[in-house]
C-alpha positions in Angstrom: 0.0 0.0 0.0 1.3 3.4 -0.9 3.3 5.0 1.9 1.7 8.4 1.9 1.1 10.5 5.1 -1.9 12.4 3.6 -3.3 12.4 0.1 -6.4 13.6 -1.5 -8.2 12.4 -4.6 -8.7 15.7 -6.3 -6.2 18.6 -6.3 -7.1 21.4 -8.7 -7.1 25.1 -7.9 -8.0 27.9 -10.2 -4.9 29.9 -9.7 -7.0 33.1 -9.5 -9.3 31.7 -6.8 -7.0 32.3 -4.0 -6.5 35.8 -5.1 -10.2 36.6 -5.1 -10.5 35.4 -1.5 -10.8 31.6 -1.8 -9.2 30.0 1.2 -8.8 26.3 1.8 -12.0 24.8 3.0 -12.6 21.7 5.2 -15.0 20.0 2.8 -15.9 17.3 5.1 -17.1 19.7 7.9 -20.1 20.6 5.7 -21.5 17.1 6.1 -23.7 15.2 3.8 -26.5 17.7 3.1 -28.9 16.7 0.4 -31.5 19.4 0.7 -33.3 19.9 -2.5 -33.4 23.7 -3.0 -35.5 25.3 -5.7 -33.6 27.5 -8.1 -34.1 31.3 -7.8 -36.4 32.7 -10.4 -34.5 33.6 -13.5 -35.5 35.1 -16.9 -32.2 34.3 -18.6 -29.1 32.0 -18.3 -25.8 33.4 -19.6 -22.5 31.7 -19.9 -19.0 32.7 -21.0 -16.7 29.7 -21.6 -13.0 30.4 -22.3 -10.6 27.6 -23.4 -7.0 28.1 -24.5 -4.8 25.3 -25.9 -2.9 27.4 -28.4 -0.2 29.0 -26.3 3.0 29.7 -28.2 6.7 29.2 -27.1 8.0 29.8 -24.5 4.5 29.0 -23.0 3.8 25.3 -23.4 0.6 24.5 -25.3 -2.2 22.6 -23.7 -4.5 19.9 -25.1 -7.7 19.6 -23.0 -9.0 23.1 -22.6 -11.2 23.1 -25.7 -12.7 19.8 -24.6 -13.5 21.4 -21.2 -15.5 24.1 -23.1 -17.4 21.3 -25.0 -18.0 19.5 -21.7 -19.5 22.6 -20.0 -21.5 23.7 -23.1 -23.2 20.3 -23.5 -23.9 20.1 -19.8 -25.4 23.6 -19.6 -27.5 23.2 -22.7 -28.8 19.7 -22.2 -28.9 19.3 -18.4 -29.4 22.8 -17.1 -31.6 24.3 -19.9 -29.3 27.1 -21.3 -30.2 28.5 -24.7 -27.2 27.9 -27.0 -27.5 31.5 -28.2 -26.8 32.7 -24.6 -23.5 30.8 -24.4 -20.5 32.7 -25.7 -17.4 30.7 -26.6 -13.9 32.4 -26.5 -11.5 29.7 -27.7 -8.8 29.0 -30.2 -11.4 27.7 -32.7 -14.3 30.1 -31.9 -15.1 33.2 -33.8 -13.8 35.2 -30.9 -10.2 34.3 -30.1 -8.9 34.3 -26.5 -6.7 37.4 -26.4 -6.4 39.3 -23.1 -8.7 42.1 -24.4 -11.2 39.7 -26.0 -11.7 37.9 -22.7 -12.2 41.1 -20.8 -14.5 42.5 -23.5 -16.6 39.3 -23.6 -17.0 39.3 -19.8 -18.2 43.0 -19.9 -20.4 42.8 -23.0 -21.9 39.3 -22.8 -22.2 39.0 -19.0 -22.2 42.4 -17.2 -24.1 44.4 -19.8 -26.7 41.7 -20.5 -27.4 40.2 -17.1 -30.3 41.4 -15.0 -31.1 40.8 -11.3 -32.2 37.2 -10.9 -30.4 35.9 -14.0 -28.0 33.0 -13.9 -24.4 33.7 -14.9 -21.6 31.1 -15.5 -18.0 32.0 -16.3 -15.6 29.1 -17.0 -11.8 29.4 -17.7 -9.6 26.6 -18.8 -6.0 27.4 -19.5 -2.7 28.2 -17.9 -2.6 30.0 -14.5 0.3 31.9 -13.0 0.9 34.6 -10.3 2.3 38.0 -10.2 3.4 40.5 -7.5 0.3 42.0 -5.8 0.8 45.7 -4.8 -1.7 45.3 -2.0 -1.5 41.6 -1.1 -3.9 39.6 1.0 -2.7 38.0 4.3 -1.1 34.6 3.6 -0.6 35.2 -0.1 3.2 35.6 -0.1 2.7 38.9 -1.8 1.4 37.3 -4.9 -1.9 37.3 -6.9 -3.1 34.4 -9.0 -3.8 35.1 -12.7 -5.4 33.7 -15.8 -2.8 33.6 -18.6 -3.9 34.8 -22.1 -2.0 33.7 -25.2 -0.7 37.3 -25.8 1.0 37.3 -22.4 4.2 38.9 -23.4 4.5 42.6 -23.1 5.7 44.3 -26.3 7.5 47.1 -24.5 10.5 45.0 -23.6 9.9 45.4 -19.9 9.5 41.7 -19.3 6.2 42.3 -17.5 3.2 40.1 -18.3 -0.3 40.9 -19.5 -2.1 38.3 -17.3 -5.6 38.9 -16.0 -5.2 39.1 -12.3 -7.5 37.7 -9.7 -8.0 41.3 -8.6 -9.5 42.1 -12.0 -11.7 39.0 -11.9 -13.0 40.1 -8.4 -14.0 43.5 -9.8 -15.7 41.9 -12.8 -17.7 39.6 -10.6 -18.6 42.5 -8.3 -20.0 44.4 -11.3 -22.5 41.7 -12.3 -26.0 42.8 -11.5 -27.1 39.4 -10.4 -26.2 37.3 -7.3 -26.6 33.9 -9.2 -23.0 33.8 -10.3 -20.8 30.8 -10.7 -17.1 31.0 -11.7 -15.2 27.8 -12.6 -11.4 27.9 -12.9 -9.6 24.9 -14.2 -6.0 26.1 -13.8 -3.4 26.3 -11.1 -0.1 28.1 -10.3 1.8 25.5 -8.3 4.5 24.5 -10.8 3.9 23.8 -14.5 5.4 21.5 -17.1 4.9 17.8 -17.4 5.2 14.8 -15.1 5.2 11.3 -16.6 2.3 11.2 -19.0 0.4 14.3 -17.9 0.7 18.1 -18.2 -0.1 20.8 -15.8 -1.9 24.1 -16.3 0.6 26.4 -14.6 3.5 28.7 -15.5 6.6 29.4 -13.4 8.9 32.3 -14.1 12.1 31.1 -15.8 15.2 31.6 -13.8 13.3 32.2 -10.5 11.8 35.4 -9.2 8.3 36.7 -9.5 6.5 38.1 -12.5 5.1 41.7 -12.6 1.9 42.7 -14.3 1.9 45.5 -16.9 0.6 49.0 -16.1 -2.4 48.4 -18.4 -3.6 45.7 -15.9 -3.5 48.2 -13.0 -5.1 50.9 -15.1 -7.9 48.5 -15.9 -8.5 47.9 -12.2 -8.4 51.6 -11.5 -11.2 52.1 -14.1 -13.4 49.5 -12.5 -12.7 50.9 -9.0 -14.0 54.3 -10.3 -17.0 52.8 -12.0 -17.9 50.8 -8.9 -17.2 53.7 -6.6 -14.8 51.6 -4.5 -11.8 53.1 -2.7 -8.6 51.0 -2.6 -9.1 50.4 1.1 -12.7 49.2 0.6 -11.5 47.0 -2.3 -8.9 45.4 -0.1 -11.4 44.8 2.7 -13.8 43.1 0.4 -11.1 40.9 -1.0 -10.1 39.9 2.6 -13.7 38.8 3.4 -14.0 36.4 0.5 -15.2 36.2 -3.1 -17.1 39.1 -4.7 -20.3 37.4 -5.5 -22.0 34.0 -5.9 -19.9 30.9 -6.0 -16.3 30.1 -7.1 -15.3 26.6 -8.0 -11.6 25.8 -8.3 -9.7 22.8 -9.6 -7.0 22.6 -6.8 -5.7 23.9 -3.6 -3.2 26.8 -3.8 -0.2 24.5 -3.6 -1.6 21.7 -5.8 -1.6 20.9 -9.5 -4.3 21.1 -12.2 -4.0 18.2 -14.6 -4.4 18.4 -18.4 -4.8 14.7 -18.8 -5.1 12.2 -21.7 -8.2 10.1 -21.5 -9.7 7.5 -24.0 -9.2 9.4 -27.3 -9.2 12.9 -26.0 -7.6 15.3 -23.5 -9.4 17.3 -20.8 -9.0 19.1 -17.6 -9.5 16.2 -15.1 -11.5 18.5 -12.8 -13.9 19.8 -15.5 -14.4 16.2 -16.8 -15.2 14.9 -13.3 -17.4 17.8 -12.3 -19.5 17.7 -15.5 -19.8 13.8 -15.6 -20.9 13.9 -11.9 -23.6 16.4 -12.7 -24.9 14.3 -15.7 -25.2 11.3 -13.3 -26.9 12.8 -10.3 -30.5 11.4 -10.2 -31.8 14.2 -7.9 -30.9 17.8 -7.3 -28.1 18.2 -4.7 -26.8 21.3 -3.0 -23.4 22.7 -4.0 -22.0 21.7 -0.6 -23.1 18.1 -1.1 -21.7 18.0 -4.6 -18.3 19.1 -3.4 -18.3 16.6 -0.5 -19.0 13.9 -3.0 -16.5 15.1 -5.6 -13.9 15.0 -2.8 -15.0 11.3 -2.3 -15.4 10.3 -5.9 -12.2 10.7 -7.8 -11.5 7.5 -9.7 -11.2 9.3 -13.0 -8.3 11.4 -11.9 -6.6 8.7 -9.9 -6.8 6.1 -12.7 -6.2 8.3 -15.7 -3.5 10.7 -14.6 -2.1 9.3 -11.3 -2.2 12.9 -10.0 -4.7 13.1 -7.2 -6.5 16.4 -6.9 -8.8 18.1 -4.3 -11.3 20.7 -5.7 -12.1 23.8 -3.7 -15.1 26.1 -3.6 -16.2 29.2 -1.8 -19.5 31.1 -1.6 -20.1 34.8 -1.1 -19.5 35.7 2.6 -22.6 35.7 4.7 -24.6 33.7 2.1 -26.1 30.2 2.1 -25.2 29.5 -1.5 -23.6 26.2 -0.6 -27.1 25.0 0.0 -28.3 26.1 -3.4 -28.1 23.8 -6.4 -25.0 23.9 -8.7 -25.3 26.9 -11.1 -28.3 28.0 -9.0 -30.5 25.8 -11.2 -32.5 22.7 -10.2 -31.9 20.5 -13.2 -35.3 19.5 -14.7 -34.0 16.5 -16.6 -33.2 12.9 -15.6 -29.7 11.5 -15.1 -28.1 10.1 -18.3 -24.9 8.8 -19.7 -25.3 10.4 -23.1 -27.4 12.9 -25.2 -28.3 12.9 -28.9 -26.6 15.6 -30.9 -27.8 14.6 -34.3 -30.6 12.1 -35.3 -31.1 10.5 -38.6 -30.1 7.3 -40.3 -27.0 7.5 -38.0 -27.4 8.8 -34.5 -24.6 11.0 -33.1 -24.4 11.5 -29.4 -22.3 13.0 -26.6 -20.9 10.6 -23.9 -20.5 13.2 -21.2 -21.9 11.1 -18.5 -19.6 8.1 -18.9 -16.6 7.5 -16.6 -13.2 7.7 -18.4 -12.0 4.3 -17.1 -15.0 2.6 -18.8 -15.1 4.5 -22.1 -13.3 1.7 -24.0 -16.4 -0.4 -23.2 -18.6 2.1 -25.1 -17.6 1.1 -28.5 -19.1 -1.3 -31.0 -22.1 -3.2 -29.4 -23.0 -1.0 -26.5 -26.7 -0.4 -26.2 -28.6 2.6 -24.9 -32.2 3.4 -24.0 -33.6 6.6 -25.4 -35.6 8.4 -22.7 -37.8 11.4 -22.4 -37.6 14.0 -19.6 -39.7 11.8 -17.3 -37.4 8.8 -17.9 -39.8 6.9 -20.1 -38.2 4.7 -22.7 -38.6 5.9 -26.3 -36.4 3.4 -28.1 -32.9 1.9 -28.3 -29.6 2.9 -30.0 -26.9 0.4 -30.7 -23.5 2.0 -30.7 -21.3 1.4 -33.7 -18.2 3.6 -33.1 -16.7 6.2 -30.8 -14.4 9.2 -31.4 -13.3 10.7 -28.1 -16.5 11.7 -26.3 -18.6 11.5 -29.5 -20.5 8.3 -30.1 -22.2 7.0 -33.3 -24.9 4.4 -33.5 -28.1 3.2 -35.2 -31.7 3.0 -34.0 -33.0 -0.5 -33.1 -36.7 -1.2 -33.9 -39.3 1.5 -34.2 -39.0 4.4 -31.6 -42.1 5.4 -29.7 -41.7 9.0 -30.9 -39.6 11.4 -32.9 -35.9 11.2 -31.8 -34.2 14.6 -32.0 -31.2 16.5 -30.7 -31.3 16.7 -26.9 -32.9 13.3 -26.3 -31.3 11.6 -23.4 -29.7 8.2 -23.5 -29.3 5.8 -20.6 -26.9 2.8 -20.6 -28.4 -0.6 -21.0 -25.6 -2.9 -22.2 -21.9 -2.2 -22.1 -19.6 -3.8 -24.7 -16.3 -4.7 -22.8 -13.5 -5.4 -25.3 -12.6 -9.1 -25.3 -8.9 -8.4 -25.8 -8.4 -5.4 -23.5 -4.7 -4.7 -22.9 -2.7 -3.1 -20.2 -0.9 0.0 -21.6 2.5 0.3 -20.2 4.4 3.5 -20.8 8.2 3.3 -21.2 9.5 6.2 -19.3 12.6 8.2 -20.4 14.3 7.4 -17.1 15.1 3.9 -18.6 17.5 5.7 -21.0 19.1 3.3 -23.5 17.1 0.4 -22.1 13.8 1.6 -23.6 14.2 -0.4 -26.8 15.2 -3.5 -24.8 12.1 -3.1 -22.6 9.9 -2.7 -25.7 11.3 -5.9 -27.2 10.8 -8.0 -24.0 7.2 -6.7 -23.5 6.3 -8.0 -27.0 6.4 -11.5 -25.5 3.8 -10.8 -22.9 0.2 -11.2 -24.1 -2.2 -8.3 -23.6 0.5 -5.9 -22.4 1.2 -3.1 -24.8 4.3 -0.9 -24.7 3.5 2.8 -25.1 5.6 5.9 -25.7 5.4 8.5 -23.0 4.6 11.8 -24.7 1.5 13.1 -22.9 -0.4 12.2 -26.1 -1.9 8.9 -25.3 -3.2 7.0 -22.3 -0.7 4.9 -20.3 -2.2 2.9 -17.4 1.2 2.6 -15.7 4.8 3.6 -16.4 7.8 1.4 -16.4 10.8 3.4 -15.2 13.9 3.8 -13.1 13.9 5.8 -9.9 16.2 8.8 -10.2 16.8 11.9 -8.1 14.0 13.9 -9.6 11.5 11.1 -9.0 12.8 10.6 -5.5 12.0 14.3 -4.8 8.5 13.9 -6.3 7.9 10.8 -4.2 8.8 12.7 -1.0 6.5 15.5 -2.1 3.7 12.9 -2.2 4.5 12.1 1.4 6.1 8.7 0.7 8.5 8.2 3.6 10.3 5.1 2.3 10.7 5.5 -1.5 12.5 3.0 -3.7 16.2 3.5 -4.0 17.7 5.5 -6.8 18.6 3.2 -9.7 15.9 0.6 -9.1 13.4 -0.3 -11.8 9.7 -0.6 -11.1 6.2 0.7 -11.9 4.9 4.2 -11.5 1.5 5.8 -12.0 1.0 7.9 -15.1 1.9 10.9 -12.9 5.2 9.2 -11.7 4.1 8.0 -8.3 5.9 4.8 -7.4 3.7 1.7 -7.2 4.4 -0.2 -3.9 6.1 -3.6 -4.1 7.2 -3.3 -7.7 10.8 -2.1 -7.4 13.8 -4.4 -7.5 17.4 -4.0 -6.5 19.8 -1.3 -7.8 21.6 -2.5 -10.9 18.9 -4.9 -12.1 18.6 -5.0 -15.9 15.3 -4.0 -17.5 15.0 -7.5 -18.9 15.2 -9.0 -15.4 12.9 -6.4 -14.0 10.2 -7.2 -16.6 10.5 -10.9 -15.9 10.1 -10.2 -12.2 7.1 -8.0 -12.9 5.2 -10.3 -15.2 2.8 -11.6 -12.5 2.2 -8.0 -11.3 1.5 -6.8 -14.8 -1.2 -9.5 -15.2 -2.7 -8.5 -11.8 -2.9 -4.9 -13.0 -4.5 -6.0 -16.2 -7.1 -8.1 -14.3 -7.8 -5.0 -12.2 -8.4 -3.0 -15.3 -10.7 -5.6 -16.7 -12.7 -5.6 -13.4 -13.0 -1.8 -13.5 -14.6 -1.9 -16.9 -17.7 -3.4 -15.4 -18.2 -0.8 -12.6 -21.7 0.5 -13.2 -23.0 1.7 -9.8 -24.4 4.9 -11.3 -26.3 3.2 -14.1 -27.3 -0.2 -12.7 -31.0 -0.9 -12.4 -30.5 -3.5 -9.6 -31.9 -2.5 -6.3 -28.9 -3.3 -4.1 -27.6 -1.5 -1.1 -24.0 -1.6 -0.1 -22.3 -0.4 3.1 -18.8 -0.6 4.6 -18.9 -0.5 8.4 -16.0 -0.2 10.7 -16.1 -2.5 13.7 -15.7 -0.4 16.8 -15.0 3.3 17.0 -12.2 3.8 14.4 -13.0 5.2 11.0 -16.2 6.6 9.5 -18.7 4.3 7.7 -19.9 5.1 4.2 -22.4 3.5 1.8 -23.8 3.5 -1.6 -26.8 2.1 -3.4 -28.0 1.3 -6.9 -29.0 4.4 -8.8 -32.6 3.4 -9.5 -33.1 2.6 -5.8 -31.8 6.0 -4.7 -34.4 7.7 -2.4 -35.3 11.4 -2.7 -32.4 13.6 -1.6 -29.9 10.7 -1.5 -26.7 10.2 -3.3 -26.4 8.5 -6.7 -24.4 5.3 -6.6 -20.9 6.8 -7.3 -17.5 5.7 -6.1 -17.4 6.5 -2.4 -14.3 7.2 -0.3 -13.9 6.9 3.4 -10.9 7.5 5.6 -9.8 4.8 8.0 -6.9 4.3 10.4 -4.6 1.3 10.0 -5.8 -1.6 12.1 -9.5 -0.8 11.5 -11.6 -3.9 11.2 -14.4 -3.7 8.6 -17.5 -5.5 7.7 -19.2 -5.2 4.2 -23.0 -5.5 4.1 -25.0 -6.0 0.9 -28.8 -5.9 1.1 -31.0 -7.4 -1.6 -33.9 -5.0 -2.3 -35.0 -7.0 -5.3 -38.0 -9.4 -5.3 -35.7 -12.1 -6.7 -32.5 -13.8 -5.6 -29.2 -12.1 -6.4 -25.6 -13.5 -6.3 -22.9 -11.4 -4.6 -19.1 -11.5 -4.6 -16.7 -9.1 -2.9 -13.1 -8.3 -4.0 -10.4 -5.9 -3.0 -7.8 -4.3 -5.2 -4.7 -3.0 -3.3 -2.7 0.0 -4.4 0.0 -2.4 -5.5 -2.4 -4.3 -7.8 -3.1 -7.3 -5.5 -6.6 -8.7 -6.1 -8.1 -10.4 -3.0 -11.4 -12.4 -3.0 -13.2 -11.7 0.3 -16.4 -13.5 -0.7 -17.1 -16.3 -1.4 -14.6 -18.2 0.8 -16.5 -21.6 0.9 -14.8 -23.5 -2.0 -17.0 -26.6 -1.5 -20.2 -24.7 -2.6 -19.2 -21.2 -3.8 -22.3 -20.7 -5.8 -24.6 -21.3 -2.8 -22.4 -19.0 -0.7 -23.0 -16.1 -3.0 -26.8 -16.3 -3.0 -28.8 -13.6 -1.2 -32.6 -14.0 -1.0 -35.0 -11.1 -1.4 -34.9 -8.7 1.6 -31.8 -10.4 3.1 -28.5 -8.8 4.1 -25.2 -10.6 3.7 -22.3 -9.6 5.9 -18.6 -10.2 4.9 -16.8 -11.5 6.8 -19.6 -13.9 7.9 -19.8 -15.3 11.4 -16.2 -14.1 12.3 -14.7 -16.7 9.9 -11.9 -14.3 9.3 -11.2 -10.6 10.1 -11.0 -7.9 7.4 -8.5 -5.5 8.8 -7.2 -2.4 7.0 -3.4 -2.5 7.1 -0.9 0.5 7.1 0.9 2.4 6.0 -1.1 5.2 4.4 -2.6 4.7 1.0 -5.7 3.6 -0.9 -7.5 0.4 -1.7 -10.6 -0.3 -3.7 -13.4 -2.6 -2.5 -15.7 -3.9 -5.2 -19.1 -5.5 -4.7 -20.5 -7.6 -7.6 -24.2 -8.4 -7.5 -25.9 -10.3 -10.4 -29.2 -11.9 -11.0 -27.7 -15.2 -12.0 -24.6 -17.0 -10.6 -21.2 -16.3 -12.1 -20.6 -20.0 -12.6 -17.5 -20.0 -14.8 -15.7 -17.4 -12.6 -16.6 -19.4 -9.5 -15.4 -22.6 -11.0 -12.1 -20.9 -11.8 -11.7 -19.8 -8.2 -12.7 -23.3 -7.0 -10.0 -24.8 -9.3 -7.3 -22.4 -8.0 -8.3 -23.2 -4.4 -8.0 -27.0 -5.2 -4.6 -26.5 -6.9 -3.3 -24.6 -3.9 -4.5 -27.4 -1.6 -6.9 -25.1 0.3 -9.5 -26.9 2.4 -13.0 -26.6 0.8 -14.2 -24.9 4.0 -11.1 -22.8 4.6 -13.2 -19.6 4.9 -10.0 -17.6 4.2 -9.7 -14.8 1.6 -7.9 -15.8 -1.6 -5.1 -13.6 -3.0 -5.0 -14.1 -6.8 -1.8 -13.8 -8.8 0.5 -16.6 -7.6 0.3 -17.9 -11.1 1.0 -15.4 -13.8 -2.2 -15.7 -15.8 -4.7 -16.9 -13.2 -6.1 -13.5 -12.4 -6.7 -12.6 -16.0 -8.3 -16.0 -16.6 -10.7 -15.5 -13.7 -11.6 -12.1 -15.0 -12.1 -13.5 -18.5 -14.4 -16.1 -17.1 -16.3 -13.4 -15.2 -16.8 -11.4 -18.4 -17.9 -14.6 -20.2 -20.5 -15.2 -17.4 -21.8 -11.6 -17.7 -22.0 -11.9 -21.5 -23.9 -15.2 -21.2 -26.4 -13.6 -18.8 -26.8 -10.6 -21.1 -27.5 -12.8 -24.2 -30.0 -15.0 -22.2 -31.8 -11.9 -20.9 -31.9 -10.1 -24.3 -32.9 -13.2 -26.3 -30.3 -12.4 -29.0 -26.7 -11.5 -29.2 -26.3 -7.7 -28.6 -22.5 -7.6 -28.8 -19.9 -8.8 -31.3 -17.2 -11.4 -31.1 -14.8 -8.7 -30.1 -16.9 -7.6 -27.1 -18.5 -9.0 -24.0 -21.9 -7.6 -23.0 -22.7 -6.3 -19.5 -26.4 -5.7 -18.9 -27.2 -3.0 -16.3 -30.5 -4.7 -15.5 -28.7 -7.9 -14.5 -25.5 -6.6 -12.8 -24.5 -4.0 -10.3 -20.8 -3.5 -9.7 -20.2 -0.9 -6.9 -16.8 0.5 -6.2 -15.8 1.9 -2.8 -12.4 3.6 -2.3 -10.8 3.4 1.2 -8.1 5.8 2.2 -5.9 4.6 5.0 -4.7 7.6 7.0 -2.1 7.2 9.8 
């Protein structure tokens, strides 16, 4: 388990947020408030979305900011009812390009001049952040003010000063808005820029040290607004000290954390924007802003799995207000939760997959099946997916729809098409030096492991690399107290965090390291296969899941199938709870169906270990997994063994699989492994998979075969192709629970 003193799942800060009064918040102190609050009356909804990829040298370009704008636009239009004509885009590809002046003009003309009291206003910025010297700094700011970096940053007067838009200016622009229903979203940071492993960061640091200075035009601009708003410098400073100017500010990271511009499945995006918008697509009921941020802090698998850089979002509301009890964007979404929305209907249906988790996008390819639903959730028809390009899907109608299918029609997942030959993508890090080619050659002999070049352009599940002095410093910055020795070869996350228990001795050749790591690579592949079927937010099964500490240590958390969610409750997302080492746990699964279900429980450790917690009766494993209607099954059962969380600090993932039919082939595989190991049929002990190189992959393959068979039997005809395995959300619920061990 990763040796980390304190880690969070989300880290992003809009670099300007701290400068407009956003201090670090204790998200958990807000508690789980799920009050459904009606939106304030509004005659108009206005949005300004800024995305900048096209920075020019010496500023490194970004790749995901335009996707962020698309993610926000599709969400605001389809989920929150914005008129597309009221959303202004300022991007590299839009009619209005994102120069410094254009961004400021757009804010004034589109938002300030058009908004009226009671209107809803959203401002989103995705791009680089930085910081400059603040002539009147806030306490604790180190004399600096966060900024938004425009492409035309460089001053032409030769002074070396920068034309950034300071947080001070953003504060004044927010203050000038004539409505209180304001939301500012900043997906940028200023805590170190550049790249790390296979990800990039949205921040600039002054070359050669020192602090940047803003141009005089920036301070003249602020003086103009102070005059227009009738604010004295002392009053301005006092307002900034109190907090943000108006409404709500959402940021992608704490002040000293990194905002990731990450590669996902066929596209790049800001990990915070992607996670936030996907979460809002998935929530089945309205939630308050405070609740959303509590749950975002708990639900961060996308960031952890796709970038390896764990981020903690932050938010602040106007001082003295109760805006954290209002819905996000001050709008109670009138539409049902969904995984996708139709963009173009016809002989071929084009749709936007904004509600699908990044780690399962590969399973939304050929053969996936969606229900088309109306705004009340009634089924109108079905779409069979035929292709995917990034977040855009393509498919064809099945049968005769109940009504006209048009742009804006929602789509809810029914059958997922998991690739039969899914591979583990292993990035070859430059720290291997001249051994990269040797590593690539050796990896070709390992089935279903694919060597990837590390260039921030494609997705790498893990990196193969050598610990060096730079990575040692990064490991210590993560809080790892006992990092691998410099010169040893092992596995890293995509953000260059060492994977526990994967490093060898100093001087080991890359060929020997890969041979040693072969079983571990297959364990990690098995974990990736298992994560493809996680569907807690879309499953129709009525199953409740809870993890309960035994005794006083830790805090219990639970989740439930999405269709069973009661009013004002959480959707079934990935949950996270913090526990101390030595905490004993029990897992409880309750069958709310009027039919039998079959339940299994597995744990994936931070080092890739896969442990079967249930069943543990190898004489009759199928009978052991059965739960009758209304019954609750506890794991461990009858104190047959103890499930105790071990230190040091780190994360593990507990997964509950509930199906309407027994997973016979997978259970037979486990039974065979138990027999081969000489385990007593009634050993009642958890089984750690992976002693044999291929056994975990074989068990996961059998599991997918079982799920595919159940899908075909239920549907009455084959819904997927020979290249995919079907997972029917009406027949399977796979709920993921993340546990953070905190010493």
